[in-house]
VMD Tcl script that builds the backbone (N, CA, C; Angstrom):
set m [mol new atoms 282]
animate dup $m
set s [atomselect $m all]
$s set {name element resname resid chain x y z} {
  {N N MET 1 A -6.571 -19.220 -6.074}
  {CA C MET 1 A -6.763 -17.836 -5.683}
  {C C MET 1 A -7.395 -17.777 -4.294}
  {N N ALA 2 A -6.789 -16.990 -3.465}
  {CA C ALA 2 A -7.310 -16.831 -2.112}
  {C C ALA 2 A -7.374 -15.346 -1.773}
  {N N THR 3 A -8.408 -14.967 -1.056}
  {CA C THR 3 A -8.554 -13.586 -0.619}
  {C C THR 3 A -7.689 -13.352 0.609}
  {N N VAL 4 A -6.968 -12.226 0.600}
  {CA C VAL 4 A -6.087 -11.868 1.710}
  {C C VAL 4 A -6.495 -10.479 2.204}
  {N N PRO 5 A -7.032 -10.385 3.425}
  {CA C PRO 5 A -7.345 -9.057 3.984}
  {C C PRO 5 A -6.066 -8.407 4.506}
  {N N LEU 6 A -5.881 -7.136 4.178}
  {CA C LEU 6 A -4.696 -6.399 4.618}
  {C C LEU 6 A -5.086 -5.101 5.295}
  {N N HIS 7 A -4.314 -4.709 6.296}
  {CA C HIS 7 A -4.393 -3.356 6.835}
  {C C HIS 7 A -3.505 -2.526 5.927}
  {N N ALA 8 A -4.010 -1.387 5.483}
  {CA C ALA 8 A -3.240 -0.579 4.541}
  {C C ALA 8 A -3.408 0.900 4.825}
  {N N ALA 9 A -2.390 1.648 4.425}
  {CA C ALA 9 A -2.451 3.102 4.493}
  {C C ALA 9 A -1.762 3.651 3.263}
  {N N PHE 10 A -2.254 4.778 2.803}
  {CA C PHE 10 A -1.583 5.500 1.729}
  {C C PHE 10 A -0.810 6.622 2.398}
  {N N ARG 11 A 0.472 6.715 2.092}
  {CA C ARG 11 A 1.326 7.717 2.735}
  {C C ARG 11 A 0.692 9.097 2.635}
  {N N ARG 12 A 0.706 9.827 3.735}
  {CA C ARG 12 A 0.167 11.179 3.916}
  {C C ARG 12 A -1.350 11.197 4.143}
  {N N ASP 13 A -1.988 10.023 4.160}
  {CA C ASP 13 A -3.404 9.950 4.504}
  {C C ASP 13 A -3.501 9.660 5.994}
  {N N PHE 14 A -4.592 10.057 6.608}
  {CA C PHE 14 A -4.750 9.837 8.045}
  {C C PHE 14 A -5.613 8.618 8.358}
  {N N VAL 15 A -6.096 7.923 7.341}
  {CA C VAL 15 A -6.992 6.785 7.530}
  {C C VAL 15 A -6.259 5.488 7.215}
  {N N THR 16 A -6.424 4.491 8.076}
  {CA C THR 16 A -5.980 3.149 7.731}
  {C C THR 16 A -7.182 2.376 7.230}
  {N N LEU 17 A -6.922 1.459 6.330}
  {CA C LEU 17 A -7.991 0.748 5.634}
  {C C LEU 17 A -7.848 -0.754 5.816}
  {N N LEU 18 A -8.963 -1.459 5.689}
  {CA C LEU 18 A -8.950 -2.905 5.576}
  {C C LEU 18 A -9.300 -3.198 4.121}
  {N N ILE 19 A -8.348 -3.742 3.377}
  {CA C ILE 19 A -8.484 -3.957 1.948}
  {C C ILE 19 A -8.415 -5.447 1.655}
  {N N LEU 20 A -9.303 -5.913 0.785}
  {CA C LEU 20 A -9.265 -7.302 0.346}
  {C C LEU 20 A -8.512 -7.383 -0.975}
  {N N VAL 21 A -7.464 -8.202 -1.001}
  {CA C VAL 21 A -6.699 -8.438 -2.210}
  {C C VAL 21 A -6.677 -9.938 -2.474}
  {N N ASP 22 A -6.232 -10.297 -3.654}
  {CA C ASP 22 A -6.096 -11.695 -4.008}
  {C C ASP 22 A -4.627 -12.081 -3.884}
  {N N ASP 23 A -4.342 -13.309 -3.516}
  {CA C ASP 23 A -2.940 -13.706 -3.352}
  {C C ASP 23 A -2.173 -13.697 -4.673}
  {N N GLU 24 A -2.869 -13.609 -5.812}
  {CA C GLU 24 A -2.217 -13.529 -7.119}
  {C C GLU 24 A -2.143 -12.091 -7.639}
  {N N ASP 25 A -2.658 -11.115 -6.881}
  {CA C ASP 25 A -2.551 -9.708 -7.267}
  {C C ASP 25 A -1.095 -9.272 -7.212}
  {N N THR 26 A -0.680 -8.482 -8.197}
  {CA C THR 26 A 0.658 -7.892 -8.160}
  {C C THR 26 A 0.634 -6.675 -7.240}
  {N N MET 27 A 1.811 -6.167 -6.918}
  {CA C MET 27 A 1.881 -4.979 -6.070}
  {C C MET 27 A 1.273 -3.773 -6.778}
  {N N ASP 28 A 1.337 -3.720 -8.106}
  {CA C ASP 28 A 0.653 -2.652 -8.839}
  {C C ASP 28 A -0.848 -2.695 -8.576}
  {N N VAL 29 A -1.428 -3.889 -8.578}
  {CA C VAL 29 A -2.867 -4.043 -8.330}
  {C C VAL 29 A -3.194 -3.718 -6.879}
  {N N VAL 30 A -2.362 -4.168 -5.949}
  {CA C VAL 30 A -2.574 -3.853 -4.536}
  {C C VAL 30 A -2.571 -2.337 -4.347}
  {N N ALA 31 A -1.605 -1.655 -4.941}
  {CA C ALA 31 A -1.520 -0.193 -4.825}
  {C C ALA 31 A -2.785 0.457 -5.376}
  {N N GLN 32 A -3.272 -0.023 -6.503}
  {CA C GLN 32 A -4.493 0.528 -7.095}
  {C C GLN 32 A -5.703 0.308 -6.194}
  {N N LYS 33 A -5.789 -0.866 -5.568}
  {CA C LYS 33 A -6.926 -1.158 -4.691}
  {C C LYS 33 A -6.930 -0.249 -3.463}
  {N N VAL 34 A -5.753 0.057 -2.948}
  {CA C VAL 34 A -5.665 0.971 -1.811}
  {C C VAL 34 A -5.973 2.397 -2.277}
  {N N ALA 35 A -5.363 2.801 -3.386}
  {CA C ALA 35 A -5.526 4.165 -3.898}
  {C C ALA 35 A -6.976 4.480 -4.236}
  {N N ARG 36 A -7.732 3.494 -4.657}
  {CA C ARG 36 A -9.144 3.692 -5.013}
  {C C ARG 36 A -9.929 4.349 -3.870}
  {N N HIS 37 A -9.519 4.113 -2.638}
  {CA C HIS 37 A -10.227 4.638 -1.472}
  {C C HIS 37 A -9.662 5.971 -0.972}
  {N N VAL 38 A -8.552 6.422 -1.577}
  {CA C VAL 38 A -7.845 7.592 -1.052}
  {C C VAL 38 A -7.682 8.705 -2.091}
  {N N ILE 39 A -7.172 8.338 -3.254}
  {CA C ILE 39 A -6.816 9.328 -4.264}
  {C C ILE 39 A -8.073 9.987 -4.838}
  {N N ASN 40 A -8.007 11.300 -4.934}
  {CA C ASN 40 A -9.124 12.166 -5.358}
  {C C ASN 40 A -10.271 12.175 -4.351}
  {N N ARG 41 A -10.000 11.694 -3.155}
  {CA C ARG 41 A -10.939 11.811 -2.032}
  {C C ARG 41 A -10.291 12.645 -0.931}
  {N N ARG 42 A -9.153 12.155 -0.435}
  {CA C ARG 42 A -8.425 12.885 0.606}
  {C C ARG 42 A -7.050 13.343 0.139}
  {N N LEU 43 A -6.532 12.717 -0.910}
  {CA C LEU 43 A -5.237 13.103 -1.473}
  {C C LEU 43 A -5.368 13.288 -2.978}
  {N N PRO 44 A -4.599 14.220 -3.533}
  {CA C PRO 44 A -4.666 14.435 -4.987}
  {C C PRO 44 A -3.891 13.357 -5.748}
  {N N ALA 45 A -4.297 13.148 -6.987}
  {CA C ALA 45 A -3.554 12.240 -7.865}
  {C C ALA 45 A -2.234 12.884 -8.243}
  {N N ARG 46 A -1.221 12.070 -8.455}
  {CA C ARG 46 A 0.090 12.565 -8.882}
  {C C ARG 46 A 0.554 11.748 -10.075}
  {N N ASN 47 A 1.398 12.324 -10.866}
  {CA C ASN 47 A 1.949 11.640 -12.030}
  {C C ASN 47 A 3.227 10.913 -11.622}
  {N N ALA 48 A 3.072 9.866 -10.828}
  {CA C ALA 48 A 4.197 9.068 -10.354}
  {C C ALA 48 A 3.696 7.653 -10.100}
  {N N ARG 49 A 4.589 6.707 -10.188}
  {CA C ARG 49 A 4.233 5.317 -9.944}
  {C C ARG 49 A 3.966 5.095 -8.462}
  {N N MET 50 A 2.959 4.282 -8.166}
  {CA C MET 50 A 2.674 3.916 -6.781}
  {C C MET 50 A 3.463 2.657 -6.441}
  {N N ARG 51 A 3.969 2.615 -5.217}
  {CA C ARG 51 A 4.747 1.470 -4.750}
  {C C ARG 51 A 4.148 0.958 -3.444}
  {N N VAL 52 A 4.507 -0.272 -3.085}
  {CA C VAL 52 A 4.017 -0.910 -1.860}
  {C C VAL 52 A 5.211 -1.255 -0.979}
  {N N ARG 53 A 5.101 -0.880 0.298}
  {CA C ARG 53 A 6.113 -1.229 1.292}
  {C C ARG 53 A 5.490 -2.241 2.246}
  {N N TYR 54 A 6.221 -3.340 2.474}
  {CA C TYR 54 A 5.788 -4.383 3.403}
  {C C TYR 54 A 7.006 -4.838 4.202}
  {N N ASN 55 A 6.846 -4.899 5.491}
  {CA C ASN 55 A 7.922 -5.392 6.355}
  {C C ASN 55 A 9.235 -4.628 6.102}
  {N N HIS 56 A 9.135 -3.304 5.986}
  {CA C HIS 56 A 10.275 -2.397 5.807}
  {C C HIS 56 A 10.975 -2.540 4.458}
  {N N GLN 57 A 10.329 -3.190 3.481}
  {CA C GLN 57 A 10.921 -3.337 2.154}
  {C C GLN 57 A 9.946 -2.866 1.092}
  {N N VAL 58 A 10.461 -2.142 0.103}
  {CA C VAL 58 A 9.656 -1.753 -1.045}
  {C C VAL 58 A 9.649 -2.935 -2.004}
  {N N LEU 59 A 8.449 -3.383 -2.349}
  {CA C LEU 59 A 8.309 -4.583 -3.160}
  {C C LEU 59 A 8.313 -4.261 -4.644}
  {N N SER 60 A 8.719 -5.224 -5.430}
  {CA C SER 60 A 8.731 -5.097 -6.882}
  {C C SER 60 A 7.292 -4.984 -7.397}
  {N N PRO 61 A 7.043 -4.090 -8.358}
  {CA C PRO 61 A 5.676 -3.887 -8.851}
  {C C PRO 61 A 5.026 -5.134 -9.434}
  {N N ASP 62 A 5.823 -6.072 -9.959}
  {CA C ASP 62 A 5.246 -7.274 -10.561}
  {C C ASP 62 A 5.225 -8.477 -9.615}
  {N N GLN 63 A 5.672 -8.282 -8.392}
  {CA C GLN 63 A 5.644 -9.346 -7.381}
  {C C GLN 63 A 4.219 -9.537 -6.886}
  {N N THR 64 A 3.803 -10.789 -6.700}
  {CA C THR 64 A 2.449 -11.043 -6.208}
  {C C THR 64 A 2.431 -11.054 -4.683}
  {N N VAL 65 A 1.234 -10.975 -4.143}
  {CA C VAL 65 A 1.045 -11.044 -2.685}
  {C C VAL 65 A 1.641 -12.345 -2.156}
  {N N ALA 66 A 1.368 -13.461 -2.830}
  {CA C ALA 66 A 1.890 -14.761 -2.392}
  {C C ALA 66 A 3.411 -14.797 -2.461}
  {N N GLN 67 A 3.993 -14.294 -3.547}
  {CA C GLN 67 A 5.450 -14.288 -3.690}
  {C C GLN 67 A 6.121 -13.448 -2.609}
  {N N ALA 68 A 5.472 -12.365 -2.208}
  {CA C ALA 68 A 6.031 -11.485 -1.177}
  {C C ALA 68 A 5.862 -12.074 0.220}
  {N N GLY 69 A 5.044 -13.100 0.353}
  {CA C GLY 69 A 4.816 -13.706 1.660}
  {C C GLY 69 A 3.975 -12.847 2.581}
  {N N ILE 70 A 3.115 -12.016 1.994}
  {CA C ILE 70 A 2.274 -11.132 2.798}
  {C C ILE 70 A 1.172 -11.958 3.456}
  {N N LEU 71 A 1.114 -11.895 4.755}
  {CA C LEU 71 A 0.151 -12.670 5.537}
  {C C LEU 71 A -1.129 -11.872 5.763}
  {N N PRO 72 A -2.252 -12.558 5.973}
  {CA C PRO 72 A -3.515 -11.863 6.251}
  {C C PRO 72 A -3.389 -10.941 7.464}
  {N N LEU 73 A -4.033 -9.787 7.357}
  {CA C LEU 73 A -4.138 -8.784 8.410}
  {C C LEU 73 A -2.805 -8.151 8.808}
  {N N THR 74 A -1.817 -8.225 7.924}
  {CA C THR 74 A -0.592 -7.488 8.166}
  {C C THR 74 A -0.693 -6.121 7.481}
  {N N PHE 75 A 0.243 -5.235 7.777}
  {CA C PHE 75 A 0.184 -3.861 7.318}
  {C C PHE 75 A 1.033 -3.638 6.075}
  {N N VAL 76 A 0.472 -2.926 5.103}
  {CA C VAL 76 A 1.230 -2.461 3.944}
  {C C VAL 76 A 1.028 -0.960 3.806}
  {N N GLU 77 A 2.038 -0.295 3.289}
  {CA C GLU 77 A 1.957 1.131 3.018}
  {C C GLU 77 A 2.095 1.338 1.520}
  {N N VAL 78 A 1.221 2.135 0.948}
  {CA C VAL 78 A 1.293 2.489 -0.468}
  {C C VAL 78 A 1.722 3.947 -0.550}
  {N N PHE 79 A 2.566 4.253 -1.514}
  {CA C PHE 79 A 3.054 5.622 -1.638}
  {C C PHE 79 A 3.437 5.895 -3.084}
  {N N TYR 80 A 3.486 7.186 -3.409}
  {CA C TYR 80 A 4.002 7.588 -4.711}
  {C C TYR 80 A 5.521 7.522 -4.655}
  {N N ASP 81 A 6.121 6.941 -5.660}
  {CA C ASP 81 A 7.569 6.785 -5.713}
  {C C ASP 81 A 8.206 8.115 -6.095}
  {N N ALA 82 A 8.477 8.917 -5.089}
  {CA C ALA 82 A 9.074 10.235 -5.327}
  {C C ALA 82 A 10.206 10.508 -4.347}
  {N N GLY 83 A 10.735 9.458 -3.720}
  {CA C GLY 83 A 11.860 9.613 -2.823}
  {C C GLY 83 A 11.534 10.191 -1.464}
  {N N GLU 84 A 10.259 10.146 -1.047}
  {CA C GLU 84 A 9.886 10.674 0.262}
  {C C GLU 84 A 10.137 9.622 1.347}
  {N N PRO 85 A 10.610 10.019 2.510}
  {CA C PRO 85 A 10.789 9.062 3.593}
  {C C PRO 85 A 9.446 8.609 4.156}
  {N N SER 86 A 9.397 7.379 4.618}
  {CA C SER 86 A 8.173 6.836 5.196}
  {C C SER 86 A 7.907 7.417 6.571}
  {N N ARG 87 A 6.662 7.770 6.847}
  {CA C ARG 87 A 6.255 8.227 8.165}
  {C C ARG 87 A 5.010 7.483 8.619}
  {N N ALA 88 A 4.705 6.365 7.978}
  {CA C ALA 88 A 3.501 5.611 8.325}
  {C C ALA 88 A 3.569 5.190 9.782}
  {N N GLY 89 A 2.506 5.434 10.491}
  {CA C GLY 89 A 2.415 5.036 11.885}
  {C C GLY 89 A 3.137 5.954 12.848}
  {N N MET 90 A 3.642 7.090 12.368}
  {CA C MET 90 A 4.368 8.020 13.238}
  {C C MET 90 A 3.629 9.354 13.256}
  {N N ASP 91 A 3.589 9.996 14.387}
  {CA C ASP 91 A 2.969 11.320 14.387}
  {C C ASP 91 A 4.017 12.355 14.014}
  {N N CYS 92 A 3.570 13.530 13.652}
  {CA C CYS 92 A 4.460 14.572 13.121}
  {C C CYS 92 A 5.503 15.019 14.128}
  {N N GLY 93 A 5.255 14.828 15.416}
  {CA C GLY 93 A 6.192 15.265 16.429}
  {C C GLY 93 A 7.332 14.299 16.677}
  {N N SER 94 A 7.287 13.133 16.034}
  {CA C SER 94 A 8.326 12.113 16.262}
  {C C SER 94 A 9.601 12.445 15.562}
}
mol reanalyze $m
mol bondsrecalc $m
mol representation Tube
mol addrep $m
């Protein structure tokens, strides 16, 4: 088990985070670790599954950080799976 620091954002939040995850954490766990800092603080909870996007791909919920090849200090986006297009890192005028 190794700790992997990640830059993360939850879609529709304006804050980027530095989150510590374990290389054996699944994407479900990664999503929960990111959401812990956002949901019911700046964004409301929703009745939908959270997903993780890394390197322009939505990862399988049971895939681990190590299996996905996520490197330390790279960016992941967490979002509710509701078919919304990604706007992470883009301003509204783009």
